[in-house]
N, C-alpha and C positions, 0 to 999 in steps of 0.2 A: 428623909435619908441624910445622914451626915456625909462629910467629905471622904471619911475612911472607908464608909460603906460602898460610895461610888467608885473609889479607887479599886477596892476589892473586886467589885463586879467588872470593871474594865480589866483587870487582871485575869479573872476567870474567863472572860470573853476571849481575850488574847490567847490565852492557854488552849481553850477549846479549839479556836482556829488553827493554831499550830498543830494540834493533835490531829484534826481533820486533814489537814494539809500532808502530814506524815503518813496517815492511813491511805490517802489518796496515791502518794508516791510509791508505797510498798504495793498497793494494787496493781499500779502501772507496771512496776518491775516484774511482778508475777506474771502479768499477761505478757510481757516482752519474753521472759523466760519460756513460757509455754509455747509461744509462737516460734521461738528459735529452737526448741526441742523438737516440734512437730515438723519444722522445716528439715531438720538434720534427719528425722526418721524417713522422710520422703525421698531424700537424695540417697541413691545407691552408694555403698561403701566402695572403696577401691578394689577390695576383693572381689565384690560382685561384678565390677566391670571386667575384671580379669576373668573370672569364671565364665562369664557370658561370651568371651572372645577365645575360650579353649576350644581346640580341636582334638583330633585322635590323640588318645593317651595324655593329653595335657593335664587332666584332673589327677591322673597318677603321679605325674611329676610334681605337680603342685603340693599334693598331699605329703609325699615323700619329703620335699623340701621343708614344708612347715613342721614335719615331725622331727627330722634330723637337725635342721638349723632354724629354729623358731624366730630368733631375734633378727637374723640376716633376712630371712624370708618375708618377714613383716615389713622391714624397710623396702626391699626390692618390690614387693606387691603394691606397696603404697604408691611408690613412684611409678610403676608400670601402670596401675590404675589411673593416676593422673594423666599419664600419656595417651591412655585409651580414651578416656573422658573428654580430653582436649581435641582429639581426632588427630594427634601426631602419630598414632599407631591405629591403623585401620585393617589390619590383616588377622586371619584366624592364627592363633599360636598353637601348633600342635605340640606334642610333647618333645619332639626332637628340637624344635625352635627354642622351647622354654628350658630345656635341659642345657643347650648351648648358651643361652643368656645367663643362667645362673652360673655354670661353669666359667664363663668369660669374666665374672666379676669376683671369682675366687670361691664360690660355693660349690664344692664338689659332691654333688648329691650321688648317692649310691642307689642304683636300681636293681632290681631283680631280674637277672637274665636267664633265659630258658632257650637252649638250642635244641631244635627238632631236626630229626634227619629222616629220610623216607627209607622205609623197609617193607618190602612185599605190598607196595602201593599204599601204604598207610604212614602217616607221620607219627613217629615216636620219640620222646624225649632221648637224648644221647646217652643219659645214665641208664635208662631202661635197656637201651641196644647193648651196651657194655655189661650190664648185669646178666642179660640172657644169653649173649654170645661173647664169652670172655676173649676166644681167640677164633676168629674166623678167617679163612684164607680168601673167600669170595667177597667179603665186604672191604 
């Protein structure tokens, strides 16, 4: 073997070592990304924290907020979820509390209202009462 052949073999060996090193780095990076992805899947989202802490009619308010004000609701839910996860908020959030929270930061969520009145021992909607008794002296 002459001098040129030895240099060529040395260069080939160096290049092969570099390629193996790069492949090893790429594999480690993939493993790290997979672990990170798996860890993120295990951790509940802020929304999941909020939903777990909702009480009576809380989900109704949350869904209305998300449909009427998607961007604002996302920001508020993210922060609320962080506060619940950290333990700063540990009470059940019913619909009224959640509605007050959204409205206090300027997000005026519209809720469907229904007024029921008692008639003959039964509760009927006020619109039904007015439809059936347009003018009644005893009511």
